[in-house]
N, C-alpha and C positions, 0 to 999 in steps of 0.2 A: 105236187112238186115239193121236193125237200132239198136240204143242203147238199147231199151226195149227188143228186141229179144236177144241180147248178154247178158244182165243182167239176163234174164230168162234162157237161154240155159246154161250159165256158172255158174248159181246159185250164182251170185255176191251178196254181202251184202253191205249195206251202210257203208262207211268208216267214222270214227268220224271227219276227217279233210276235208271231201268233197269227192264226187265221190263214186265209188263202187269198191269192191275188193273181192278176194278169194285167200286164201293160196293154192298153188298148189304143193309145195314141202317143206319138212323140213328134213334135214339130221338126221340120227339116232344117229350120234356121236356129242359130244359137247366138247368144250374147258373148262376146269375147271376154276372157278373164280380166283384161285390163279395164273393162267398162263396168264391172260389177263390184259390190262391196268386198272387202278383203276377207270377210268371214267364209267366203267360198274358196274352194281349192282348184277350180278350173272353170272352163266355159260352161254355160248353162243353156239348155234348150229353152226356147220361148215358152213352151208348154208341154206337159205330159199329162196323161190320164190313165187311171187303173180301175179295174174292178177289184173290190176288196170285200171278203166275206168272213164273218165270224159266226160259227155255229153257236147254239145256245149255251154250250158248256165250254167253249173256247175262251181263252184269255189273251188279251193283247197287252204288250209291254208299253207303258207310257214312255214317250220319247219326245225330245225337243228337235224340231227341224229348223233349217235355216231359211226356208222359203214359205210363202203362203200356201195353205192347204184348205181344201173344202171337202166335205163328205156328206153323203146321205146314208142313213142307216135304216135297216129293216130287220125286225125280229124274225127268227126262224118260224115262229108259229104263223106268220102272215103270208108265207109263200108255199 
């Protein structure tokens, strides 16, 4: 198994900041704009999840997000 296989099998799309991704979950419920901190520009879903893959030679752009984020990484040599 290699990165090209995973990109194809999981139907990952190029991510604008580098790598590949696919949204795998988005909750049906959201928090209204009036109930969240003003740093947000609109309502927010309770939760979302994505697959995200960086190939060994890919680069990801550092960025600052407004929400909590967690990730698990795996080097290409391991799959």
